[in-house]
N, C-alpha and C positions, 0 to 999 in steps of 0.2 A: 592546418588549412590544406595541406597537401592531399590527404585522403578525401576530405570533403569536396575538393574540386573534381576528383576522379569519380567519386560515388555520390550522386545527388540523391534526393529523396525518392525520385521515381525509380532510380536504379536500386536503392535500398529496398524499397517495396518488392521489386522483382526478386532480389536475393532472398528476402523472407519468404516470398511465395515458393521459391525453389526449394528452400530448406524445409518448409512445411510439407510440400509435395513429396519430396524424398523421404521425410520421416513417415508420412502416411504409407507410402509404397512399401518402404523397408519393414515397417512393423506389421502390416497387413500380409506381407508376402509369405507364401508357405515355405520359402527358403530360410525363414527365421522362426523356427519352432518355439513354442513357449518356454521350454527349458532353456533354450540358448538366450532368450530374452531375460530370464531370471538370472542367468549367469552374468549377463552384462550389468544388470542392475546391482547384483551383489558385488561385483568388481568395483562399482563406484561407491561402495559402502564401507565405512570403516567401523569396527566395533571396539571401542576403546577399553571396555571393561569385560571383554570376552572371558578372560581367564577367571575373573572373580565370579562371573555368573556360573561358570562350571563348578566352582566350589561351593557356591550358595545360590540356590535357585530362587530365593526370595528377593534377590537383587534384580532390578530392572535392567534388561539388556540395552544399554545405551547405543546409540548409532549416530554417525556423522555421514550424511549423504553429500557427496562431492560430485558436482557436474560441471562440465563446461557450459558456459551460458552464452547464447546468442538470442538477444531480445530486440524487439522493435516497439517504440511507442513514438507517437508524433512529436512529442517534446524533445526527445533526445536523439531521434533518428536510429540508426542501426548501432548496436553496441555489443562488444565481446567481453568475455571475462570468465571468472570463475565464481561458482556459487557453492555455498555450504549450508546445510541445514542440520544443526545439532538437537537431537532429541533424546532426553534423559529424565530420570527421576532422582532426586536426592536420596541418599542412604537413609532408610527408615520409613520410606514412603510406601504405601500399600496400594491396592486397587482404588481406594477412596481419593487418592492424589492423582490428578490429571497430569499428563505428560508435559514437561517444560519444553519449550523450544527456543532456540537462538539461531537465527539466520544470519549469514554473512555473505556479502557479495562485494566483489571488486570488478568494476567494469570500465571500459574505455570505449567512447564513442567515436565514430568517424568524423565528428566535428572537433576531434582533439580535445575532448572533455573527459573527466574521470569521475568515479563515484565509488565511495566506500560506505556501505550501509549495514547496520545491524539493529534490528528490532527484537525485542525479547519479552517473554512471558515465562517467569520462573516461579513455580509453586514450591514452598517449603513443605515438609512432611505433614500430612493430615490437612494440608492447605490452611495452616494456621496464619501463614504470611504469603504475600505475593510481591514480587519485584517485576516491574514492567517498565517499558520505555523504549527509547531508541537512540542510536548514535549515527550521525550521518555527516560525512566529510566529502564534499564534492565541488567540482567545477562544472557548473550546470548550464546548458543552453535553454533558452525559454523564448516565449513570444509575449508581446506587450500590445495591448489594444486600447490603452487608457483606462481610467476608472469609471465605472458606472454600469447600470444594468441593461444598457441598450447601446453599447458602443459598436460602431460600424466595422465591417470586416476589413474595409480598405485601410483602416488604422494600422493594420498588422506590421509589426517591425520586430526584428530579432534583437535579442540582448543576451548577455551571459553574466554569470556571477559566481563567486566562490562562497561556500556556506560551511560553517561549523555548527552542528546542532548536537547538544548533549542534553538528554531529558530522562533521568531516572526518577522513578516513582515508587515509594515503598508503602505497602498497605498492609493492614492487620485484619484478619476475619473478626467481625463483631456481630453480636446479636443473633444472627442466624446463618445458616449454611449458604455459602456462595456470596455473601455480602462483605465487602472490604472497604475500609476507610483509611485514608492516609494522606501523604503529600510528598513533595520533592521539590527539586530545582529544575529550572530549565534555562540553558544558555544557548543563544541562537545569534551568531554573527554572520552578517551579509557584507561582503567586501568585493573589491576588484571587479566592479561593474563594467562591462564592455557594452556600450550603447552606440547607437547610430548618431553620428554628429548632427546637432540641430533637429533631432528627431523628437518624438513625444516624450520619451522618457528622459532624454538630455535636458529638455526644457521644462520638465514637470515640476510643480511646486509641492508635490505630495511629500510628506515627511518620510525620510529614509529612501527616497529615490536614488540617492548617490551612495547608499550603504547604511547600515544600522547595526546596533548592538542591543539585543534584549536579554537581560539578566533578571530572573525573578523567581518567586516562590509560587508553588502550586498547591492547591488543595484538591483532593480527588476522592470520588466515590465509585466503586465498580461493583456491579452485581453480574456474575458469570456462572450460568448454570448450563452452559454448552457441554454437549457430550464429547465434543472433539474440538480442540483449539484451532486446528488448521483447516478442518472442513466439517463443520457441524451438521448433524442431521436433525437434531432436537435441541431445545433449550433456548435461553435468552441471554443476551449480553447488553449491559447498560453501563456506559462510562460517562461521568460528568467531572469535568476539571474547570478550575477557576484560577487564573494566574495573575499575580500582581507584579508590574514592571515599573521600576522607578529609576530616576536619575541618581538617587541615593545608592542603588545597587549597580551603578555604572551602566545603565541603559542609556541610550541616546534620546529616548522619549518616555513620558509618563503615560501608562496605559494599562488596561485590564482586558483579558481574553477569558471568554466562557465558551467552552465546547461541550456538546453532547453527541454521543455515539450510541444508537440504539439498533440492535439486530435481534430478529427472531426467526426461528427455524422450526418447521413442522413437517409431518409426513401426511399430506391430505388422503392419500390412498392407503394408508396404513403400512406401507412398505418402505424400507430404507433406500430402495432404488429410486424413489420419487421423492424429491425434497422441494419445498417452496420456502424461500428465504426473503425476509423483509428487512430493509435497511433505511434508517432515518438519521441524518446528521444536521447539526446546526453549528454555526461559527458566529459569535457575537462579540464585538469589540467595543470598548469604551475609552474616552480620553483622546489620545493622540497617537494611534497605532502606526508603525511604519509601514511602508507599501507592502513589502513582502510578509507582513504579519497580518494583513487583511485577508479576508476570505477569497479563495480562488476556486472558481467552479470549473470542473472538468477533470480529466485525467483517467488513469487506467483502473481505478477502483470504484469510482462513482461518477455518473454522467459521462460514461464512455462514449466516444464520438466527438467530444469537445477537447481541444487543447487544454492542458491544465492552466488556468489563468486566462481562459478566453473571456470570462467575465469576472471582474475583480471589484469588490467593495467592502465596506466595513462589516457587513452581515451577510450571512448565507443560510438558506434552508434547502436541503435536497433529500430526495428519497428514491428508492428503487426497490423492485421486486425481481427475483430471479427463480426460474424453474430449472431444477437440475435433475436430469434424468439419466440413469445408468442404462447402457445398451448391453454390455457384457461385463466381464471381469475387469478388463483394462479401460474400455472406452465409454464415454459419456457425452451428452450434449446438454447445452443449456440455452434458454431464452431469457432476456432481460429487458426491462423498460423502466424508465425513471423520469422524474421531472425535478427542476431546481431553479432557483433564482437568487440573485444577490440584490442588495439595497443598502442605501446610505443610513437608513434608520428603520426601526420596526414598522412604522406606519407608512413607509415608502414602498413596502412590498405590494405587488398588484398582479392581477391575473395576465395583464397584457404582456409581461416580461417573463413569464414562466417558460422555461426551455424544456422541450422534451428530448428524450434519449431512448433508444432501443437497439436491440442487436441480438446476435446468436453467437455460440461459441462451442469449441470442441474440447473435451478433457481426456487426458491420458494419464492413468494411474502409475506412479513410479514408486510409491511405498505403500503397500497394502495395510500393514499394521496401523499406520497413522493416517491412512486415507489421503495421502498427499498427491496432488495432481500437477501436471503441466497444463496450462490453459492457452488456448488460442481464441481470441475474441475479435468479433467485427462489430464495432458500435457506430451508430448513425446519429448525428445531431441535426440541428435545423440548418446548417451550412454545408457540412461535408461529412464524410465517414473516415473512420480510423481503425487500424488494426493494433492489437496488443498481444504479444507473445511472452508469457511470463510463467514463473513457478508459484503455485499456491493460488487459492481462490481469491476473488476480489474483496469479499467479506464474509 
């Protein structure tokens, strides 16, 4: 609590503004020639199989990009840490096999919270198999406004929780190129809730309001024809998962989750410098889902401008479009807009509770071969606006 007393959210925003301003000035300055910038980026890159590549040019030159991380998101406030992005191909993989990536990040926020995260997409040679999923261990700050599609802003209260999430999914290529079928397990433990005494969350009768354990099996289908996993310019991505969670598997509730994630990218002007991306996601729950397994609208990836969990309910539908425009070799800009809503049941969705989102962003290229960017986004919701400063695209 010591740091959070010294640095409130307004101060945190000022710090982020200063960091970004210095970044822009430093990188645009003539005092930093392009070759010096390349040296800095190369200094932050480790080549674990460099000698093997020298001996055999058919081996993909793996790299690990290591960067200090200073991020801001409204849910976590200002955070500091170390980020790594591992990019590689398994031995025996040719140009037909896309680059696998394993991001790792360790962060500590000024609210005295921490996060360890790894998401991964690993392709086996010739893409015969795929291993995807995530691992997340964190003590996380968040906001709670109650459950429902039209909860008032004055309900806002802070809470914190600890989470252990482990979700590996193994899939096999079947029937046609880019199509994978498979399954996996998912373990999600929510504990050590820190809530306001006599607040909405403390007195809530929602299942899992005081913590929960979700252990279950997932079935998965993925179709992924994107030309680049980290920053696609063409192609399509479709992921459908259905999870079964039962007290027989040591879950605290019996429920099911169905999630759909659809993304499509194309070049309307016929140039790779101008990309239009479309993103559509759904989250449907059945049975008795715990509170933090229900759909949470908002965040830094979709519906930017809203706190993650600004609107919470059993079901969610959200979509966004984003125009990505390169300005030169390093710099780019984006514009995005989206809509979304939550509801207690499918027939409860209505036009009156659809929430709009829009904003703009800046992109800076840090790894040209994999087209990996740092992004700085400004998103606007129907109540307020928020800044996001992160590595890699939102979708």
